[in-house]
Phi, psi and omega in degrees: 000325176300324180295320180297316181294321178297318181294320178299315180296319177294326177295321175298321177299320180295324178291326182286339184292318179301323179295325176296316179298321177296320180293318179298320178295320180295328179282324182276325188305312179300319179296320178297316182290327176291320176299314179296317177297318180297319175299320181294314181291321177297318177300318177297320181290322177292321179296317180295321177298319179295318181293324177292316179296316177300318179298317179291321178297316184288320180299316181291328173296320179297313183292329182276351181283149179282158177105189183239163174277175181303339178278352181094001179274137176301140188301320183291343178261359181273079182301314180295323180290326177292317178292321179296320178300315182294322181290325180290325186281326183278089181290134174066017179243128182279110176247031182275353176296152183303314184258025181291324179235115181246129183245132176214166178232145175209175178259003178161174187298333184259008181260154182288140178277158172237139183284161181298315182293321178294325177290319179293315181291332178280337183078004181296144174257146178264161182251165176302130180099342174299157183248147169255137181235128181237124175244129181246133179234139177217158180246127177268122179244116179297148182305314179261021180306306181296328183287319180255011179060041176278147180280152172280158181239128172278126178248129185221143176220134178240130176234145179229148178209141176289140184278142177254097183239137176075014176244136175280114181252000000 
């Protein structure tokens, strides 16, 4: 009879173990899901940073190249073309805001800049060695940002390049 009680007690212990695993899972699951969500959001932010940097670099490369666009406008004076180039390169990043792509020109880092629209409207020509500066801005919004009151993050990248004007390349 003692053997029978011992067998019943051991059987009861085996039944209690799955409940213990369920409790452990319930304690660990929220931490695991938060870690997984954090990794996902950091990955999205890094992807967006990379896309914004690529957009500014490619737009300044387009503007700094010699020659004209298909319409016959010099590339550095083609404000719409420079903005379009930045928007085409930045995959999955919304650059539709008014100030998302800012284009300016200067003679060096310590000189005052002039905007692309002001340059085109004034009819002023730039010289060999002047710089084009393109700044691209985007806003990173976490998926659960509004729900958990997370702040948005401004991502910005500025690229500059000397203009190749008046040289046959």
